[in-house]
N, C-alpha and C positions, 0 to 999 in steps of 0.2 A: 530464519531466512528473512532477508529484507524484501520489501515489495519490489525494488529494482531487480534483485536477483531472481525473484519469481517471474517477473515479466520477461526478462532476458532468457532465462532457462526454458520457458515455455513458448518462446517465439511470438510473444504478444507485443502489441503496441499499447501506449498509454491510452489511446482512443479505444482500442478493443477491450482493454481491461476496464476502462471507465464504463463501457456499456454493460458489463457484467455486474457492476455495483451501483449503477445509476449516478455516475459522476462524469463531469466533462473532462476532456483530455487535459486541459490546463490544470485542473485540480489535481489529477493523478500526477502530472509532472511536478507540481509543487510538493506533493507528498514524497515522491522519489528523490527530489533535490533537497529535501529538508527545509523548504521554505514555508511549509505549512504543516501543522499537526492535525490529523484527522480527528473528528469528533468520536466519542465512544460508540455511537451508533454506526458510524462509518468503519471503525475498526472492526466491529462485529461483522459487518457486511464483507469486508476484505477477508477476514478469517474464514467465513463461510465459502466465499468464492474461491479461495485457494485451498480448500480442504484442510485447513488448519496449518498449512505450511507457513503462512505469515500470521503468527498468533499475537494476541494482545501483548504478551511479554516482549516480543520483538520490537514493538514500537517504543516501549519504555527503555529498553536497553540501548536502542539507538539514540534516544533523547538524552540519556545520561552520558553517553560517550561524547556527544556534541558539547556538553558543558565544560 
């Protein structure tokens, strides 16, 4: 599952999700729009905040598809 799908499915906003992981709304929007790739530490925070629904492998699958 992508971060965008998780946020939408759970009725969250980028700002609300950002508060869960300690990131700004703009940063979350950049992740969602593929304009920035999260650090390994942030990927772990996102995985924990989503209960594993957005896993480490999801980020790399998305990055490979963009190439």
